[in-house]
C-alpha atoms as a printed R data frame, in Angstrom:
    type eleno elety resid chain resno       x      y      z
1   ATOM     1    CA   UNK     A     1 -15.820 -6.181 54.874
2   ATOM     2    CA   UNK     A     2 -15.685 -6.990 58.591
3   ATOM     3    CA   UNK     A     3 -18.470 -6.003 60.978
4   ATOM     4    CA   UNK     A     4 -16.329 -3.353 62.701
5   ATOM     5    CA   UNK     A     5 -15.342 -1.608 59.461
6   ATOM     6    CA   UNK     A     6 -17.009  0.961 57.242
7   ATOM     7    CA   UNK     A     7 -16.766  2.290 53.717
8   ATOM     8    CA   UNK     A     8 -15.291  5.759 53.232
9   ATOM     9    CA   UNK     A     9 -13.911  8.046 50.529
10  ATOM    10    CA   UNK     A    10 -10.616  9.764 51.337
11  ATOM    11    CA   UNK     A    11  -8.285 12.463 50.047
12  ATOM    12    CA   UNK     A    12  -4.847 10.841 49.886
13  ATOM    13    CA   UNK     A    13  -2.849 13.863 48.735
14  ATOM    14    CA   UNK     A    14  -3.112 17.335 47.245
15  ATOM    15    CA   UNK     A    15  -3.805 17.367 43.509
16  ATOM    16    CA   UNK     A    16  -3.437 20.340 41.191
17  ATOM    17    CA   UNK     A    17  -6.828 19.637 39.629
18  ATOM    18    CA   UNK     A    18  -9.764 17.651 40.963
19  ATOM    19    CA   UNK     A    19 -10.621 14.748 38.657
20  ATOM    20    CA   UNK     A    20 -12.516 11.460 38.558
21  ATOM    21    CA   UNK     A    21  -9.903  9.878 40.852
22  ATOM    22    CA   UNK     A    22  -9.585 12.657 43.439
23  ATOM    23    CA   UNK     A    23 -11.199 10.579 46.179
24  ATOM    24    CA   UNK     A    24 -10.249  6.986 46.890
25  ATOM    25    CA   UNK     A    25 -12.670  4.379 48.296
26  ATOM    26    CA   UNK     A    26 -11.302  2.594 51.374
27  ATOM    27    CA   UNK     A    27 -12.404  0.419 54.276
28  ATOM    28    CA   UNK     A    28 -11.793  1.862 57.736
29  ATOM    29    CA   UNK     A    29 -12.564  0.919 61.333
30  ATOM    30    CA   UNK     A    30 -15.786  2.422 62.660
31  ATOM    31    CA   UNK     A    31 -14.698  5.228 65.037
32  ATOM    32    CA   UNK     A    32 -15.409  4.996 68.753
33  ATOM    33    CA   UNK     A    33 -16.973  8.107 70.376
34  ATOM    34    CA   UNK     A    34 -15.203  9.767 73.309
35  ATOM    35    CA   UNK     A    35 -17.119 10.645 76.477
36  ATOM    36    CA   UNK     A    36 -18.511 13.903 75.023
37  ATOM    37    CA   UNK     A    37 -19.067 12.602 71.490
38  ATOM    38    CA   UNK     A    38 -21.790 10.806 69.570
39  ATOM    39    CA   UNK     A    39 -21.431  8.240 66.790
40  ATOM    40    CA   UNK     A    40 -23.678  8.763 63.774
41  ATOM    41    CA   UNK     A    41 -24.660  6.379 61.023
42  ATOM    42    CA   UNK     A    42 -24.581  8.724 58.023
43  ATOM    43    CA   UNK     A    43 -27.583  8.895 55.709
44  ATOM    44    CA   UNK     A    44 -26.694 11.974 53.614
45  ATOM    45    CA   UNK     A    45 -23.734 14.284 53.147
46  ATOM    46    CA   UNK     A    46 -23.663 17.466 51.096
47  ATOM    47    CA   UNK     A    47 -20.856 18.073 48.621
48  ATOM    48    CA   UNK     A    48 -19.293 21.542 48.821
49  ATOM    49    CA   UNK     A    49 -16.898 23.617 46.724
50  ATOM    50    CA   UNK     A    50 -14.694 23.704 49.825
51  ATOM    51    CA   UNK     A    51 -14.137 19.973 49.299
52  ATOM    52    CA   UNK     A    52 -12.481 20.916 45.990
53  ATOM    53    CA   UNK     A    53 -10.399 23.537 47.845
54  ATOM    54    CA   UNK     A    54  -9.162 20.728 50.095
55  ATOM    55    CA   UNK     A    55  -8.331 18.425 47.179
56  ATOM    56    CA   UNK     A    56  -6.503 21.190 45.295
57  ATOM    57    CA   UNK     A    57  -4.712 22.541 48.367
58  ATOM    58    CA   UNK     A    58  -6.281 25.993 48.821
59  ATOM    59    CA   UNK     A    59  -7.381 24.905 52.292
60  ATOM    60    CA   UNK     A    60  -5.203 21.881 52.833
61  ATOM    61    CA   UNK     A    61  -6.193 19.054 55.205
62  ATOM    62    CA   UNK     A    62  -4.243 18.734 58.451
63  ATOM    63    CA   UNK     A    63  -3.386 15.097 57.690
64  ATOM    64    CA   UNK     A    64  -3.720 12.412 55.024
65  ATOM    65    CA   UNK     A    65  -5.640 10.384 54.226
66  ATOM    66    CA   UNK     A    66  -8.649 12.373 55.456
67  ATOM    67    CA   UNK     A    67 -12.359 11.766 54.945
68  ATOM    68    CA   UNK     A    68 -13.918 14.986 53.547
69  ATOM    69    CA   UNK     A    69 -17.525 16.147 53.913
70  ATOM    70    CA   UNK     A    70 -18.997 18.679 56.326
71  ATOM    71    CA   UNK     A    71 -22.752 18.740 55.641
72  ATOM    72    CA   UNK     A    72 -23.639 15.527 57.422
73  ATOM    73    CA   UNK     A    73 -27.002 14.108 58.489
74  ATOM    74    CA   UNK     A    74 -27.440 10.823 60.323
75  ATOM    75    CA   UNK     A    75 -28.872  8.955 63.293
76  ATOM    76    CA   UNK     A    76 -27.084  8.543 66.604
77  ATOM    77    CA   UNK     A    77 -26.222  4.912 67.246
78  ATOM    78    CA   UNK     A    78 -23.985  5.436 70.276
79  ATOM    79    CA   UNK     A    79 -23.436  8.162 72.869
80  ATOM    80    CA   UNK     A    80 -20.362  8.835 75.003
81  ATOM    81    CA   UNK     A    81 -20.753  8.532 78.770
82  ATOM    82    CA   UNK     A    82 -21.081 12.296 79.402
83  ATOM    83    CA   UNK     A    83 -23.463 13.099 76.546
84  ATOM    84    CA   UNK     A    84 -26.617 14.778 77.844
85  ATOM    85    CA   UNK     A    85 -27.952 16.745 74.857
86  ATOM    86    CA   UNK     A    86 -28.775 13.740 72.681
87  ATOM    87    CA   UNK     A    87 -29.866 10.138 72.849
88  ATOM    88    CA   UNK     A    88 -29.554  7.079 70.660
89  ATOM    89    CA   UNK     A    89 -31.855  7.116 67.633
90  ATOM    90    CA   UNK     A    90 -32.079 10.909 67.275
91  ATOM    91    CA   UNK     A    91 -31.468 12.519 63.911
92  ATOM    92    CA   UNK     A    92 -28.746 15.170 63.977
93  ATOM    93    CA   UNK     A    93 -26.513 17.179 61.683
94  ATOM    94    CA   UNK     A    94 -22.830 18.110 61.677
95  ATOM    95    CA   UNK     A    95 -21.412 21.192 59.942
96  ATOM    96    CA   UNK     A    96 -18.017 22.685 59.077
97  ATOM    97    CA   UNK     A    97 -17.223 23.571 62.690
98  ATOM    98    CA   UNK     A    98 -16.127 20.296 64.300
99  ATOM    99    CA   UNK     A    99 -14.713 21.922 67.441
100 ATOM   100    CA   UNK     A   100 -13.075 25.077 68.837
101 ATOM   101    CA   UNK     A   101 -11.190 25.732 72.065
102 ATOM   102    CA   UNK     A   102 -14.161 27.278 73.882
103 ATOM   103    CA   UNK     A   103 -11.884 29.463 76.026
104 ATOM   104    CA   UNK     A   104 -10.335 32.200 73.877
105 ATOM   105    CA   UNK     A   105 -11.943 35.625 73.561
106 ATOM   106    CA   UNK     A   106 -13.355 34.716 70.144
107 ATOM   107    CA   UNK     A   107 -15.092 31.608 71.463
108 ATOM   108    CA   UNK     A   108 -16.365 33.393 74.571
109 ATOM   109    CA   UNK     A   109 -17.825 36.178 72.411
110 ATOM   110    CA   UNK     A   110 -19.505 33.736 70.004
111 ATOM   111    CA   UNK     A   111 -16.928 33.972 67.231
112 ATOM   112    CA   UNK     A   112 -15.688 30.378 67.301
113 ATOM   113    CA   UNK     A   113 -15.100 30.705 63.561
114 ATOM   114    CA   UNK     A   114 -12.053 32.880 64.358
115 ATOM   115    CA   UNK     A   115 -10.604 30.611 67.049
116 ATOM   116    CA   UNK     A   116  -6.924 29.765 66.532
117 ATOM   117    CA   UNK     A   117  -7.767 26.158 67.393
118 ATOM   118    CA   UNK     A   118 -10.725 25.920 64.993
119 ATOM   119    CA   UNK     A   119 -11.097 22.321 63.786
120 ATOM   120    CA   UNK     A   120 -12.966 21.834 60.512
121 ATOM   121    CA   UNK     A   121 -15.032 18.741 59.811
122 ATOM   122    CA   UNK     A   122 -13.654 16.876 56.813
123 ATOM   123    CA   UNK     A   123 -10.368 18.790 56.840
124 ATOM   124    CA   UNK     A   124  -8.896 18.623 60.354
125 ATOM   125    CA   UNK     A   125 -11.127 15.734 61.472
126 ATOM   126    CA   UNK     A   126 -12.697 12.947 59.422
127 ATOM   127    CA   UNK     A   127 -15.965 14.001 57.819
128 ATOM   128    CA   UNK     A   128 -19.119 12.616 56.302
129 ATOM   129    CA   UNK     A   129 -17.996 10.859 53.115
130 ATOM   130    CA   UNK     A   130 -18.251  7.677 55.162
131 ATOM   131    CA   UNK     A   131 -20.842  5.355 56.628
132 ATOM   132    CA   UNK     A   132 -20.140  6.603 60.164
133 ATOM   133    CA   UNK     A   133 -18.827  9.795 61.762
134 ATOM   134    CA   UNK     A   134 -18.176 10.986 65.312
135 ATOM   135    CA   UNK     A   135 -19.155 14.466 66.499
136 ATOM   136    CA   UNK     A   136 -18.895 16.438 69.735
137 ATOM   137    CA   UNK     A   137 -22.282 16.878 71.390
138 ATOM   138    CA   UNK     A   138 -21.836 20.665 71.553
139 ATOM   139    CA   UNK     A   139 -21.276 20.812 67.799
140 ATOM   140    CA   UNK     A   140 -24.176 18.635 66.639
141 ATOM   141    CA   UNK     A   141 -27.654 19.941 65.795
142 ATOM   142    CA   UNK     A   142 -31.206 18.640 65.825
143 ATOM   143    CA   UNK     A   143 -32.743 18.596 62.341
144 ATOM   144    CA   UNK     A   144 -36.211 20.169 61.829
145 ATOM   145    CA   UNK     A   145 -38.863 17.554 61.191
146 ATOM   146    CA   UNK     A   146 -40.137 19.104 57.960
147 ATOM   147    CA   UNK     A   147 -36.817 18.390 56.235
148 ATOM   148    CA   UNK     A   148 -35.758 15.053 54.833
149 ATOM   149    CA   UNK     A   149 -32.188 13.939 55.459
150 ATOM   150    CA   UNK     A   150 -31.261 14.883 51.898
151 ATOM   151    CA   UNK     A   151 -32.878 18.328 52.150
152 ATOM   152    CA   UNK     A   152 -31.240 19.043 55.500
153 ATOM   153    CA   UNK     A   153 -27.660 18.301 54.412
154 ATOM   154    CA   UNK     A   154 -27.038 21.484 52.331
155 ATOM   155    CA   UNK     A   155 -28.463 23.681 55.083
156 ATOM   156    CA   UNK     A   156 -25.586 22.735 57.396
157 ATOM   157    CA   UNK     A   157 -23.041 24.650 55.290
158 ATOM   158    CA   UNK     A   158 -24.430 26.178 52.093
159 ATOM   159    CA   UNK     A   159 -27.458 27.482 53.968
160 ATOM   160    CA   UNK     A   160 -25.735 28.403 57.223
161 ATOM   161    CA   UNK     A   161 -22.776 30.177 55.622
162 ATOM   162    CA   UNK     A   162 -25.229 31.907 53.277
163 ATOM   163    CA   UNK     A   163 -27.186 33.112 56.297
164 ATOM   164    CA   UNK     A   164 -23.991 34.403 57.935
165 ATOM   165    CA   UNK     A   165 -23.006 36.160 54.695
166 ATOM   166    CA   UNK     A   166 -26.392 37.850 54.417
167 ATOM   167    CA   UNK     A   167 -26.228 39.041 58.023
168 ATOM   168    CA   UNK     A   168 -22.755 40.460 57.416
169 ATOM   169    CA   UNK     A   169 -24.082 42.591 54.532
170 ATOM   170    CA   UNK     A   170 -26.380 44.311 57.081
171 ATOM   171    CA   UNK     A   171 -29.215 43.740 54.639
172 ATOM   172    CA   UNK     A   172 -32.583 45.465 55.119
173 ATOM   173    CA   UNK     A   173 -35.923 45.271 53.372
174 ATOM   174    CA   UNK     A   174 -36.060 47.339 50.160
175 ATOM   175    CA   UNK     A   175 -32.297 47.026 49.729
176 ATOM   176    CA   UNK     A   176 -31.028 45.633 46.443
177 ATOM   177    CA   UNK     A   177 -28.476 42.818 46.357
178 ATOM   178    CA   UNK     A   178 -26.205 41.228 43.787
179 ATOM   179    CA   UNK     A   179 -25.424 37.518 44.089
180 ATOM   180    CA   UNK     A   180 -22.225 36.585 42.244
181 ATOM   181    CA   UNK     A   181 -22.301 32.849 41.703
182 ATOM   182    CA   UNK     A   182 -25.496 30.869 42.158
183 ATOM   183    CA   UNK     A   183 -24.585 27.458 43.497
184 ATOM   184    CA   UNK     A   184 -25.756 25.684 46.623
185 ATOM   185    CA   UNK     A   185 -25.410 28.750 48.868
186 ATOM   186    CA   UNK     A   186 -26.776 31.366 46.458
187 ATOM   187    CA   UNK     A   187 -29.975 29.498 45.670
188 ATOM   188    CA   UNK     A   188 -30.717 29.210 49.403
189 ATOM   189    CA   UNK     A   189 -29.870 32.860 50.126
190 ATOM   190    CA   UNK     A   190 -32.396 34.028 47.533
191 ATOM   191    CA   UNK     A   191 -35.107 32.023 49.315
192 ATOM   192    CA   UNK     A   192 -34.228 33.749 52.595
193 ATOM   193    CA   UNK     A   193 -34.403 37.180 50.936
194 ATOM   194    CA   UNK     A   194 -37.709 36.504 49.212
195 ATOM   195    CA   UNK     A   195 -39.237 35.400 52.537
196 ATOM   196    CA   UNK     A   196 -37.755 37.943 54.966
197 ATOM   197    CA   UNK     A   197 -37.287 40.930 52.641
198 ATOM   198    CA   UNK     A   198 -40.105 40.682 50.072
199 ATOM   199    CA   UNK     A   199 -39.684 44.244 48.745
200 ATOM   200    CA   UNK     A   200 -36.024 43.773 47.872
201 ATOM   201    CA   UNK     A   201 -34.588 43.188 44.410
202 ATOM   202    CA   UNK     A   202 -32.128 40.373 43.753
203 ATOM   203    CA   UNK     A   203 -29.700 40.447 40.814
204 ATOM   204    CA   UNK     A   204 -28.009 37.125 40.039
205 ATOM   205    CA   UNK     A   205 -24.730 36.775 38.129
206 ATOM   206    CA   UNK     A   206 -23.722 33.371 36.793
207 ATOM   207    CA   UNK     A   207 -22.336 31.993 33.546
208 ATOM   208    CA   UNK     A   208 -24.620 28.944 33.805
209 ATOM   209    CA   UNK     A   209 -27.870 29.272 31.841
210 ATOM   210    CA   UNK     A   210 -29.419 26.560 34.014
211 ATOM   211    CA   UNK     A   211 -28.558 28.521 37.152
212 ATOM   212    CA   UNK     A   212 -29.993 31.685 35.582
213 ATOM   213    CA   UNK     A   213 -33.277 29.851 34.942
214 ATOM   214    CA   UNK     A   214 -33.342 28.577 38.526
215 ATOM   215    CA   UNK     A   215 -32.668 32.096 39.834
216 ATOM   216    CA   UNK     A   216 -35.638 33.490 37.927
217 ATOM   217    CA   UNK     A   217 -37.805 30.618 39.166
218 ATOM   218    CA   UNK     A   218 -36.829 31.463 42.752
219 ATOM   219    CA   UNK     A   219 -37.650 35.149 42.376
220 ATOM   220    CA   UNK     A   220 -34.616 36.953 40.961
221 ATOM   221    CA   UNK     A   221 -35.380 40.389 39.489
222 ATOM   222    CA   UNK     A   222 -32.658 39.994 36.849
223 ATOM   223    CA   UNK     A   223 -29.990 37.499 35.789
224 ATOM   224    CA   UNK     A   224 -26.882 37.846 33.673
225 ATOM   225    CA   UNK     A   225 -23.204 37.082 33.183
226 ATOM   226    CA   UNK     A   226 -20.527 38.068 35.714
227 ATOM   227    CA   UNK     A   227 -19.345 40.934 33.498
228 ATOM   228    CA   UNK     A   228 -22.825 42.352 32.803
229 ATOM   229    CA   UNK     A   229 -24.050 45.676 34.163
230 ATOM   230    CA   UNK     A   230 -27.334 45.599 36.045
231 ATOM   231    CA   UNK     A   231 -30.289 47.887 35.279
232 ATOM   232    CA   UNK     A   232 -29.481 49.657 38.545
233 ATOM   233    CA   UNK     A   233 -26.659 49.629 41.077
234 ATOM   234    CA   UNK     A   234 -27.219 47.713 44.304
235 ATOM   235    CA   UNK     A   235 -26.734 48.283 48.025
236 ATOM   236    CA   UNK     A   236 -24.840 45.085 48.858
237 ATOM   237    CA   UNK     A   237 -23.401 42.036 47.142
238 ATOM   238    CA   UNK     A   238 -22.314 38.492 48.035
239 ATOM   239    CA   UNK     A   239 -19.607 36.741 46.031
240 ATOM   240    CA   UNK     A   240 -19.454 32.930 46.353
241 ATOM   241    CA   UNK     A   241 -17.114 32.262 43.437
242 ATOM   242    CA   UNK     A   242 -13.486 31.063 43.575
243 ATOM   243    CA   UNK     A   243 -12.340 33.778 41.136
244 ATOM   244    CA   UNK     A   244 -11.250 37.421 41.419
245 ATOM   245    CA   UNK     A   245 -13.139 38.734 38.385
246 ATOM   246    CA   UNK     A   246 -16.544 38.852 40.179
247 ATOM   247    CA   UNK     A   247 -14.999 41.019 42.916
248 ATOM   248    CA   UNK     A   248 -14.048 43.679 40.370
249 ATOM   249    CA   UNK     A   249 -17.455 43.772 38.712
250 ATOM   250    CA   UNK     A   250 -19.357 43.575 42.003
251 ATOM   251    CA   UNK     A   251 -17.537 46.679 43.234
252 ATOM   252    CA   UNK     A   252 -18.325 48.479 39.969
253 ATOM   253    CA   UNK     A   253 -22.039 47.683 40.375
254 ATOM   254    CA   UNK     A   254 -22.104 48.649 44.057
255 ATOM   255    CA   UNK     A   255 -23.628 51.896 45.341
256 ATOM   256    CA   UNK     A   256 -21.646 54.456 47.304
257 ATOM   257    CA   UNK     A   257 -21.240 53.176 50.866
258 ATOM   258    CA   UNK     A   258 -22.136 49.648 49.760
259 ATOM   259    CA   UNK     A   259 -20.657 46.427 51.137
260 ATOM   260    CA   UNK     A   260 -19.372 43.371 49.273
261 ATOM   261    CA   UNK     A   261 -19.196 40.160 51.317
262 ATOM   262    CA   UNK     A   262 -16.892 37.481 49.915
263 ATOM   263    CA   UNK     A   263 -18.047 34.007 50.916
264 ATOM   264    CA   UNK     A   264 -15.106 31.867 49.805
265 ATOM   265    CA   UNK     A   265 -12.266 30.072 51.565
266 ATOM   266    CA   UNK     A   266  -9.717 30.989 48.896
267 ATOM   267    CA   UNK     A   267  -9.511 32.667 45.503
268 ATOM   268    CA   UNK     A   268  -7.807 30.726 42.714
269 ATOM   269    CA   UNK     A   269  -4.193 31.894 42.333
270 ATOM   270    CA   UNK     A   270  -4.197 31.708 38.518
271 ATOM   271    CA   UNK     A   271  -6.879 34.431 38.465
272 ATOM   272    CA   UNK     A   272  -4.756 37.038 40.286
273 ATOM   273    CA   UNK     A   273  -4.277 39.001 37.091
274 ATOM   274    CA   UNK     A   274  -7.870 40.151 37.479
275 ATOM   275    CA   UNK     A   275  -7.097 41.362 40.995
276 ATOM   276    CA   UNK     A   276  -4.512 43.684 39.456
277 ATOM   277    CA   UNK     A   277  -7.400 45.469 37.728
278 ATOM   278    CA   UNK     A   278  -8.612 46.785 41.085
279 ATOM   279    CA   UNK     A   279  -8.480 50.587 41.111
280 ATOM   280    CA   UNK     A   280  -9.037 52.573 44.263
281 ATOM   281    CA   UNK     A   281 -10.884 55.448 42.571
282 ATOM   282    CA   UNK     A   282 -13.130 53.202 40.485
283 ATOM   283    CA   UNK     A   283 -13.845 50.311 42.833
284 ATOM   284    CA   UNK     A   284 -13.316 51.330 46.474
285 ATOM   285    CA   UNK     A   285 -13.629 55.066 46.778
286 ATOM   286    CA   UNK     A   286 -16.792 56.660 48.213
287 ATOM   287    CA   UNK     A   287 -16.791 54.348 51.240
288 ATOM   288    CA   UNK     A   288 -17.389 51.055 49.502
289 ATOM   289    CA   UNK     A   289 -16.126 48.150 51.580
290 ATOM   290    CA   UNK     A   290 -15.198 44.472 51.359
291 ATOM   291    CA   UNK     A   291 -15.933 41.977 54.128
292 ATOM   292    CA   UNK     A   292 -14.768 38.354 54.109
293 ATOM   293    CA   UNK     A   293 -16.532 35.384 55.667
294 ATOM   294    CA   UNK     A   294 -14.509 32.924 57.746
295 ATOM   295    CA   UNK     A   295 -16.157 29.597 58.505
296 ATOM   296    CA   UNK     A   296 -19.379 29.360 60.541
297 ATOM   297    CA   UNK     A   297 -20.223 29.525 64.226
298 ATOM   298    CA   UNK     A   298 -22.541 27.236 66.160
299 ATOM   299    CA   UNK     A   299 -25.003 30.093 66.277
300 ATOM   300    CA   UNK     A   300 -25.090 30.323 62.469
301 ATOM   301    CA   UNK     A   301 -26.078 26.678 62.060
302 ATOM   302    CA   UNK     A   302 -28.548 26.495 64.947
303 ATOM   303    CA   UNK     A   303 -30.145 29.816 64.041
304 ATOM   304    CA   UNK     A   304 -30.479 28.973 60.376
305 ATOM   305    CA   UNK     A   305 -31.987 25.541 61.011
306 ATOM   306    CA   UNK     A   306 -34.603 27.242 63.202
307 ATOM   307    CA   UNK     A   307 -35.199 29.904 60.544
308 ATOM   308    CA   UNK     A   308 -35.571 27.272 57.850
309 ATOM   309    CA   UNK     A   309 -38.485 25.811 59.824
310 ATOM   310    CA   UNK     A   310 -40.232 29.187 59.779
311 ATOM   311    CA   UNK     A   311 -39.725 30.093 56.122
312 ATOM   312    CA   UNK     A   312 -39.634 26.494 54.830
313 ATOM   313    CA   UNK     A   313 -36.394 26.628 52.857
314 ATOM   314    CA   UNK     A   314 -36.290 23.825 50.295
315 ATOM   315    CA   UNK     A   315 -33.028 23.426 48.387
316 ATOM   316    CA   UNK     A   316 -32.855 22.181 44.801
317 ATOM   317    CA   UNK     A   317 -30.819 18.982 45.004
318 ATOM   318    CA   UNK     A   318 -29.062 16.490 42.755
319 ATOM   319    CA   UNK     A   319 -28.329 13.236 44.594
320 ATOM   320    CA   UNK     A   320 -25.482 10.799 44.013
321 ATOM   321    CA   UNK     A   321 -24.779  7.341 45.402
322 ATOM   322    CA   UNK     A   322 -21.947  7.488 47.923
323 ATOM   323    CA   UNK     A   323 -19.650  5.673 45.495
324 ATOM   324    CA   UNK     A   324 -20.072  8.491 42.924
325 ATOM   325    CA   UNK     A   325 -18.574 11.222 45.106
326 ATOM   326    CA   UNK     A   326 -15.965 12.039 42.442
327 ATOM   327    CA   UNK     A   327 -18.728 12.719 39.915
328 ATOM   328    CA   UNK     A   328 -20.401 15.114 42.336
329 ATOM   329    CA   UNK     A   329 -17.077 16.909 42.893
330 ATOM   330    CA   UNK     A   330 -16.632 17.430 39.148
331 ATOM   331    CA   UNK     A   331 -20.235 18.587 38.702
332 ATOM   332    CA   UNK     A   332 -19.539 21.378 41.196
333 ATOM   333    CA   UNK     A   333 -16.198 22.227 39.627
334 ATOM   334    CA   UNK     A   334 -17.751 22.609 36.184
335 ATOM   335    CA   UNK     A   335 -21.106 24.102 37.312
336 ATOM   336    CA   UNK     A   336 -23.200 21.136 36.173
337 ATOM   337    CA   UNK     A   337 -26.672 20.623 37.660
338 ATOM   338    CA   UNK     A   338 -27.884 23.758 39.482
339 ATOM   339    CA   UNK     A   339 -28.495 23.829 43.224
340 ATOM   340    CA   UNK     A   340 -26.927 21.566 45.829
341 ATOM   341    CA   UNK     A   341 -25.258 18.161 45.484
342 ATOM   342    CA   UNK     A   342 -25.801 15.448 48.104
343 ATOM   343    CA   UNK     A   343 -24.335 11.977 48.578
344 ATOM   344    CA   UNK     A   344 -26.821  9.367 49.799
345 ATOM   345    CA   UNK     A   345 -26.070  6.162 51.673
């Protein structure tokens, strides 16, 4: 490998099912930062279910081959000429939001996640499954000192989108909440709830016995299968699964006037038969509501990283050598190893 090249894993094309050959190892030129960009040498990159959505086409990349990965931690090795917020040697993170237009009414009001020109890291711009990545200075974030690189990576998406989801539920202390799915995001959300809302009950729904054990360890009041009924109905719920079935059961377990927040890019099309089970009188009547989550804003990431310093969020992590990215993808797909997955370099 030449001095000006780097190792990377890329998505070459859409595949119906992610497998052990979904990502291809390649050599690429090290990117050169523009005036308002920084160049990072990557040390850790979180693996996300959204990466599977990219591979399988539910949120298709803008071009091929593309380097996935949007939970990136590294050190700045070069700054563009107009960069003022950072300097060489600093440790920073990059999340799902790579860039937005900055001018539309959504961006001006702090809703960059809804910008028509939203650019996603690892989908519309090369991401962190590589030795180096470029990032715009306005979309990079200082990492709290108490976190290692590996611990910080999942907070840039799983943690930040979990924080946004929880805020969108309008959660309050003494409320009860149902968490449908308990992967990287869910196991961080429960830590936020236990710290900020100590008198609240958390009900966790997952088919994984390992994830159920982790949920109880982290303070869940109850755990069970997706189709189980809880000892009591709850005020709000967050669904992080790629399936429709949890939506139906979450609405059944929700109180009158309750809110379900769906934190997923797409729902799997083969599961639409479960959506047909939705009944207005049974699932939506009495002012129940559904709210979706679209991406993250800069505020979400910056705010959550600051919050994590105060409540000392520590994700459960399984690490993988960079070359084993395909194994990490499959472990997420088949719910192996609870918590977050992180590639290390």
